[in-house]
Residue, then its C-alpha position, 0 to 999 in steps of 0.5 A: m507465510r513468507v514463502m508464500w508472499k515471495l511466490h505471490r510476488f514472483w507470479y504477480r511480476a512474472s505475469g505483469g499483474r495478471v496473476g495474483t491479483r487478489v489475497a484475502g478478498l482484497p485487490v493487489l497493488r505493487l507499490t514501489t518507494a525509495g529506500r530510506t537510506s539507500g534511496k534504491p527502488r523498493s518493491v512490495l505487494l499489498t492489498y489495498l481498498d479502493d478510494p475516488r482519491g487513490f488507494v487505502v493501505i494498512a501498514s499491519n505487517a501481519g500484526d509484528q510489533h514494528d513497522p513495515a519497511w515500506w512504511r518507513n520508506l514512505q515516511a522518509d519520502p511520501h512519493a511512490s509509484v503503484r502498479i495495478g495490472r499493467k497501469i502505473y500511478v504516481v502516488r503520495l503518502r497521506q496518513l489518515e487520522g482520527d475519524e477517516r482513519e477508522q472509517a477506513w479501518q472498519r472498511a478494511v476489517a469488514v473485507f478481512d478480519g485478519y486486520a483485527k487479529y493483527a491489531e490485538s497481537t501488537q502494542r502499535t497502532i497500525p497506520v492506515a494511509l491514503l495513497d493520493k493519485g497524482d494527476v501527470d500532465e503527459f506533456s510536461g510530465r508535472v504531477t499535481w494533486e487534488s488534496 
């Protein structure tokens, strides 16, 4: 599985986001965070669900007992960037809770039932997040957020 993801990442990057745009019926984005200890840029490909406010992502880590590194990076610094194809967005993490989390989780499971299997294989509650899209003013470079 790990080799498959490395090949996927290679082809996604090499093609400028034109190859590997869908996995398991879900679209793919490239999330770039700041490493929580190094501060260096760290990129990962993730599946996501569209949302009017941004992108819903699931921190499943394929059912592992530990949260994925990208999730821990976002907890340390909630600001990141997302690339979909050739378009880049400035985003901010918002962890979904309660009914909002459950609705997003059910949407994700309806598209990819592997998430339900991942949840069964781990003792942790799998985080579900909204990556809120920021609006960047093209003249000042300032970012504003809706929520």
